[in-house]
C-alpha positions, -999 to +999 in steps of 0.1 A: -140+352+069-138+356+031-106+376+033-090+350+055-099+323+030-086+344+001-053+350+019-050+312+025-057+304-011-031+327-027-001+307-016-018+275-026-025+289-061+011+299-064+021+264-053-002+249-079+014+270-106+049+260-096+040+224-094+023+225-129+054+241-143+077+216-126+057+186-139+056+201-174+094+204-173+103+171-156+077+144-162+087+124-193+061+120-220+062+083-216+051+086-180+020+106-189-001+077-201-023+074-170-013+037-165-018+024-130-019-014-133+008-038-121+028-034-153+031+003-147+043+002-111+078+011-101+087-009-070+123+001-066+149-018-046+183-034-054+166-061-074+144-038-095+150-034-132+134-003-147+111-009-176+124+022-195+148+051-192+118+073-187+107+054-156+141+056-141+143+094-149+108+100-134+118+083-101+151+101-099+136+137-103+107+130-080+130+116-053+153+146-056+122+169-051+108+147-023+077+139-044+078+102-038+067+108-002+054+144-004+042+148+032+072+132+049+096+157+065+125+168+043+150+153+068+136+119+059+135+123+021+101+139+017+090+173+005+074+185+038+041+193+020+009+200+039-022+179+032-036+207+010-004+210-010-003+172-013-038+173-028-027+199-053+003+178-063-018+147-068-045+168-087-019+182-111-003+148-117-038+134-124-045+161-149-015+151-171-020+114-165+014+111-146+022+077-133+032+073-096+070+075-096+073+049-068+051+025-050+062+003-021+053-012+012+080+009+027+060+040+017+025+027+024+031+008+056+065+008+072+072+045+067+042+057+087+050+032+115+086+044+117+075+080+117+054+072+148+073+046+167+109+047+153+138+063+170+155+093+154+184+070+144+160+045+127+141+073+109+173+088+095+187+053+086+157+037+069+133+064+056+156+083+031+165+051+012+127+042+011+120+076-003+147+072-030+135+037-040+168+021-030+153-005-006+122-026-012+104-040+018+080-069+023+056-076+052+060-106+075+027-109+093+007-140+084+018-175+093+003-209+085-014-210+119-019-172+123-039-155+095-070-137+106-059-145+142-028-124+136-019-122+173-013-160+172+021-156+155+046-182+166+077-174+147+101-172+177+128-147+186+152-158+213+173-132+232+209-140+226+226-110+241+233-084+214+208-100+189+176-119+185+178-154+170+147-158+148+132-192+138+099-198+121+078-193+089+057-166+073+032-171+045+015-149+019+045-126+020+039-104-010+070-101-033+093-115-006+115-130-034+121-094-047+125-076-014+157-064+003+142-062+038+112-075+057+093-060+087+080-089+108+060-097+139+081-120+160+071-137+193+098-127+218+080-139+250+061-172+250+048-167+285+031-133+279-006-129+271-014-134+234-013-098+222+018-091+243+051-109+239+053-098+202+080-076+189+083-057+156+116-065+139+133-053+108+152-081+091+177-080+062+165-106+036+202-113+028+208-125+063+220-161+067+190-184+073+164-164+053+148-181+024+117-177+002+095-200-019+070-184-044+034-196-043+018-200-077-017-186-080-046-194-103-037-164-124-004-181-132+017-154-114+035-158-080+033-125-061+031-143-028+057-163-010+065-185+019+093-171+039+115-191+063+138-180+091+163-206+102+182-193+133+185-158+117+205-133+138+188-099+141+206-070+158+188-055+188+187-021+173+164-034+146+134-036+170+108-008+163+090+004+194+093-015+227+103-051+230+072-073+235+049-044+225+051-049+188+013-054+186+010-016+191+031-010+160+012-038+141-022-023+148-011+011+137+005-003+105-026-023+097-047+009+096-023+022+069-023-012+051-061-012+050-062+024+038-037+016+011-057-014-001-090+006+000-073+034-019-059+010-045-094-005-048-105+023-069-079+016-097-059-015-086-060-040-114-085-021-135-058+000-151-079+021-174-110+041-164-143+023-170-154+050-194-125+042-217-132+004-215-168+011-224-158+031-255-137+002-267-163-024-260-185-035-289-216-036-267-208-018-235-215+018-247-249+008-262-260-017-235-281+003-209-276-023-182-238-024-185-237+014-188-257+017-156-233-007-138-203+012-150-217+046-139-227+032-105-192+019-100-177+053-110-200+071-086-191+047-058-154+053-066-159+090-062-178+085-029-149+063-016-123+088-027-141+116-008-146+094+023-108+086+022-100+123+020-123+130+050-105+105+072-071+117+060-081+152+071-092+138+104-059+120+108-041+153+100-059+169+129-047+141+152-080+122+153-066+092+135-085+066+113-087+038+139-114+012+133-127+031+103-098+016+084-118-017+084-147+001+067-125+017+041-107-015+034-140-034+029-155-007+007-123-005-015-118-042-020-154-050-027-155-021-052-124-033-069-139-068-074-170-052-088-150-031-112-130-060-126-161-082-129-175-054-150-144-052-171-146-089-178-183-086-186-176-058-211-149-078-228-171-108-232-158-143-238-124-130-252-115-118-217-118-153-203-086-162-222-055-167-200-037-144-224-061-115-220-051-083-202-081-083-178-082-120-168-051-121-145-062-088-128-097-102-123-083-133-107-059-112-086-088-092-071-101-124-053-072-119-029-083-084-021-109-096+003-083-118+021-051-097+024-050-070+051-078-088+069-106-108+054-139-091+045-156-112+072-132-099+098-137-063+085-175-067+088-171-080+123-149-050+133-175-026+117-204-042+135-188-043+169-165-013+171-182+012+148-219+003+149-218-010+185-238-041+177-237-070+202-212-097+196 
C-alpha cells in the first residue's frame, strides 16, 4: 500500500516542481499581491479593458498553458489536469499570492453545462474562446414574475423554421451591459407542463432586438441589469441539449452556480484575509471578542473549503453534487455576510462612509443570499431533499 502511494506521489511532486518553476518565470510581480476583490477580477470579453499590462500578460500566458480552465480537456482550451494536479496548481498559486488570471460565468457555469450537454460542434465553437477570455457571458434566468419560481419563466421563443424568435424580459442579469453573449432559459412550448417546454438558448447580445438597462443598487454600483428581447432571432443550432428539455441543463448549471457562489463566499468582497485586517485595525488585534469572531470565521472558512473539496472529489468519481449544492451555497453566502460584517466592525465608524473600501462590498453581500436561489429556498431544499423532513 505504501509503495503504491509513493509511486503515485512521485509524478505529482514532479508536477508541483514544474508548476512552481513555471509560475516563478511567468507570473508578473504585480499579479502576486493576493488581491481577490471585485477590482482585481479579470472578466475578459470584447468590451473588457485590462487594468494593467501585467494583467493582460498574466491572462495571455495562462490561456496559452490552459491554466484559465485547468481541468478542461486540451481540445477545448484547458490543460487536461487531473483533480490532484489542479489542487497542486491552486496551492502553488496561493503560495505566491497569484491572482486568478480569468473569472467568468462562462468558466463557472456555461462551460460545465456545455461539457455535459453540448454537441461536439458547440464545445469546439464556444469553449476555447471562453478559456482565452475572448467572450464574456451573462446568465438569463430570473424574470420579473419568475425568480425563486424559476420554472415559471415566460420569455417566449416561437419556432420560425430555421430560428427561434425570442420576446420577453430577464431581470437581475449580472453584467449584461458588459457581456458579449447570454445563456438563457426560454419557454418554447406554452402547452407543456411547467418544468417542460423550456429550452436553453445561447444568444448573441449584439443581435437586433436585445437591449439592457442597468439597475442601480444601494451600494451605488450597477452590476445587475434588466435585459429585453424584442423579436430576437436565434439560430436553431444555438439550443443546448434537447428542445423543451432546457430545465435539465438549467438544474445542472444551478449546481455549479451555487458551488461557485459558495466558493466565492470565502473571499468574495472581503479581499484581504481577516488576519491582515485585524493587524491594521486599531482595536481588532487587542479586542478578545472581535478576535474570537475573526478566528471563528477563519475556521468556518477552512471547514467550508474542505467540504467543497470533498464534494468535488465525489463529482470526479461520477457521484455529482446534486442537492448538496444548496447546502454549500447557503454556507458560503452566510459566511461571506458574516465576514464582511466583521470587516465593517473592525473598521469602526470610518467604514460606514460611502467612500470606504469595505462599505460597497458589505452592501453587495446582501445580494448573496438572493442570487443563485434565496437562502430560504436553499434551506427548504436542505430540509426536504437532504434531511428528509416532511414538507
